Backbone as CSV, one residue per row, in Angstrom:
resi,resn,N_x,N_y,N_z,CA_x,CA_y,CA_z,C_x,C_y,C_z
1,UNK,-11.403,-18.255,27.812,-11.672,-16.875,27.653,-11.714,-16.201,26.448
2,UNK,-12.796,-15.485,26.099,-12.774,-14.921,24.867,-12.145,-13.497,24.596
3,UNK,-11.143,-13.453,23.630,-10.515,-12.224,23.408,-11.408,-11.305,22.470
4,UNK,-12.053,-11.852,21.648,-12.809,-11.072,20.693,-14.269,-11.315,20.936
5,UNK,-15.068,-10.214,20.987,-16.420,-10.428,21.072,-17.000,-10.626,19.702
6,UNK,-18.316,-11.082,19.722,-18.941,-11.637,18.609,-19.304,-10.247,17.896
7,UNK,-19.215,-10.268,16.419,-19.618,-9.145,15.688,-21.024,-8.896,15.689
8,UNK,-21.792,-8.011,15.900,-22.987,-7.677,15.813,-23.520,-7.288,14.300
9,UNK,-24.508,-8.025,13.880,-24.849,-7.671,12.545,-25.447,-6.138,12.191
10,UNK,-24.961,-5.564,11.098,-25.209,-4.182,10.751,-26.685,-4.057,10.322
11,UNK,-27.184,-2.905,10.848,-28.571,-2.575,10.409,-28.582,-2.251,9.022
12,UNK,-29.787,-2.086,8.329,-29.888,-1.765,6.883,-29.265,-0.523,6.642
13,UNK,-29.313,0.549,7.466,-28.782,1.925,7.169,-27.330,1.763,7.182
14,UNK,-26.779,1.217,8.127,-25.356,0.789,8.246,-24.699,0.276,7.004
15,UNK,-25.365,-0.795,6.693,-24.953,-1.686,5.476,-24.848,-0.892,4.390
16,UNK,-26.054,0.023,4.041,-26.059,0.827,2.971,-24.979,1.928,3.042
17,UNK,-24.596,2.311,4.101,-23.511,3.394,4.342,-22.295,2.911,4.033
18,UNK,-21.941,1.742,4.519,-20.862,0.750,4.253,-20.570,0.490,2.729
19,UNK,-21.624,0.203,2.082,-21.598,-0.098,0.633,-21.250,1.162,-0.196
20,UNK,-21.791,2.366,0.265,-21.519,3.475,-0.432,-20.217,3.986,-0.125
21,UNK,-19.630,3.867,1.062,-18.330,4.278,1.255,-17.336,3.291,0.626
22,UNK,-17.468,2.037,0.481,-16.656,1.082,-0.207,-16.652,1.524,-1.693
23,UNK,-17.833,1.791,-2.323,-17.861,2.139,-3.600,-17.113,3.431,-3.781
24,UNK,-17.095,4.442,-3.068,-16.310,5.593,-3.239,-14.907,5.378,-3.137
25,UNK,-14.559,4.693,-2.175,-12.990,4.102,-1.863,-12.509,3.448,-3.217
26,UNK,-13.225,2.655,-3.898,-12.752,1.816,-4.949,-12.898,2.718,-5.959
27,UNK,-13.770,3.598,-6.354,-13.733,4.954,-7.229,-12.493,5.534,-7.255
28,UNK,-12.047,5.914,-6.136,-10.840,6.811,-5.905,-9.682,6.052,-6.181
29,UNK,-9.774,4.923,-5.758,-8.506,3.858,-6.179,-8.357,3.741,-7.715
30,UNK,-9.460,3.620,-8.252,-9.390,3.376,-9.843,-8.907,4.632,-10.383
31,UNK,-9.402,6.000,-9.916,-8.874,7.093,-10.598,-7.395,7.330,-10.473
32,UNK,-6.865,6.929,-9.289,-5.575,7.152,-9.017,-4.699,6.291,-9.729
33,UNK,-5.168,4.965,-9.862,-4.571,3.997,-10.467,-4.410,4.318,-11.900
34,UNK,-5.466,4.913,-12.588,-5.467,5.316,-14.198,-4.591,6.386,-14.256
35,UNK,-4.594,7.494,-13.261,-3.539,8.682,-13.352,-2.159,8.018,-13.396
36,UNK,-1.897,7.210,-12.585,-0.420,6.645,-12.360,-0.086,5.993,-13.647
37,UNK,-0.965,5.017,-14.158,-0.583,4.314,-15.210,-0.430,5.248,-16.447
38,UNK,-1.215,6.247,-16.637,-0.989,7.237,-17.601,0.403,7.817,-17.571
39,UNK,0.769,8.321,-16.330,2.220,9.103,-15.956,3.320,8.022,-16.394
40,UNK,3.228,6.777,-16.060,4.338,5.853,-16.141,4.247,5.000,-17.434
41,UNK,3.225,5.128,-18.370,3.165,4.409,-19.600,4.369,4.402,-20.475
42,UNK,5.088,5.581,-20.439,6.150,5.858,-21.261,7.603,5.290,-20.780
43,UNK,7.582,4.921,-19.578,8.799,4.376,-18.885,9.054,2.988,-19.486
44,UNK,10.327,2.680,-19.834,10.589,1.314,-20.490,10.839,0.413,-19.287
45,UNK,10.988,-0.731,-19.730,11.200,-1.890,-18.618,12.523,-1.957,-18.143
46,UNK,13.537,-1.530,-19.087,14.830,-1.253,-18.509,15.080,-0.164,-17.435
47,UNK,14.293,0.987,-17.698,14.526,2.046,-16.544,13.608,1.487,-15.539
48,UNK,12.549,0.918,-15.332,11.991,0.267,-14.254,12.882,-0.643,-13.508
49,UNK,13.649,-1.539,-14.186,14.640,-2.398,-13.573,15.533,-1.546,-13.014
50,UNK,16.086,-0.668,-13.498,17.294,0.338,-12.755,16.694,0.973,-11.623
51,UNK,15.404,1.414,-11.691,14.828,2.174,-10.540,14.623,1.030,-9.312
52,UNK,14.166,-0.145,-9.984,14.005,-1.105,-8.734,15.253,-1.557,-8.169
53,UNK,16.284,-1.717,-8.962,17.613,-2.084,-8.206,18.259,-0.830,-7.505
54,UNK,17.888,0.226,-7.907,18.333,1.338,-7.005,17.699,1.461,-5.655
55,UNK,16.242,1.230,-5.733,15.514,1.133,-4.667,15.914,0.181,-3.679
56,UNK,16.216,-1.142,-4.179,16.665,-2.149,-3.295,17.952,-1.940,-2.587
57,UNK,18.920,-1.336,-3.547,20.244,-1.027,-3.027,20.152,0.137,-1.842
58,UNK,19.395,1.049,-2.127,19.310,2.099,-0.931,18.580,1.557,0.077
59,UNK,17.582,0.823,0.123,17.019,0.147,1.250,17.910,-0.903,1.787
60,UNK,18.541,-1.742,1.206,19.544,-2.670,1.754,20.628,-1.860,2.489
61,UNK,21.236,-0.833,1.867,22.244,-0.046,2.577,21.799,0.505,3.967
62,UNK,20.646,0.973,3.834,20.073,1.592,5.145,19.833,0.594,6.213
63,UNK,19.235,-0.606,5.932,19.118,-1.646,6.747,20.429,-2.190,7.368
64,UNK,21.474,-2.319,6.552,22.764,-2.634,6.914,23.283,-1.636,8.031
65,UNK,22.878,-0.440,7.743,23.342,0.692,8.654,22.546,0.475,9.991
66,UNK,21.513,0.346,9.875,20.545,0.137,11.190,21.232,-1.149,12.008
67,UNK,21.441,-2.224,11.280,22.001,-3.361,11.917,23.527,-2.951,12.560
68,UNK,24.187,-2.335,11.890,25.584,-1.877,12.358,25.424,-1.009,13.685
69,UNK,24.269,-0.263,13.694,23.940,0.703,14.802,23.551,-0.115,16.079
70,UNK,22.961,-1.002,15.726,22.397,-1.931,16.927,23.560,-2.699,17.577
71,UNK,24.415,-3.286,16.789,25.589,-4.019,17.304,26.752,-3.216,17.690
72,UNK,26.688,-1.797,17.364,27.777,-0.986,17.818,27.450,-0.606,19.241
73,UNK,26.218,-0.531,19.728,26.088,-0.153,21.146,25.986,-1.239,21.919
């Protein structure tokens, strides 16, 4: 039994539209990445490490809380 049907090839118009859409998505991603890089260029490695440790600590605490709630009930 086949769960996934065979993909039909795209027509020339569909292929052109897909390429244009992919190009726009990549362009937007590049603009956002450049903007974020400019905003965070002045942040030191030590600050990034502190932010990462804080994020991991908060996330870990929340996960422990969720596990405690599961076993509490």
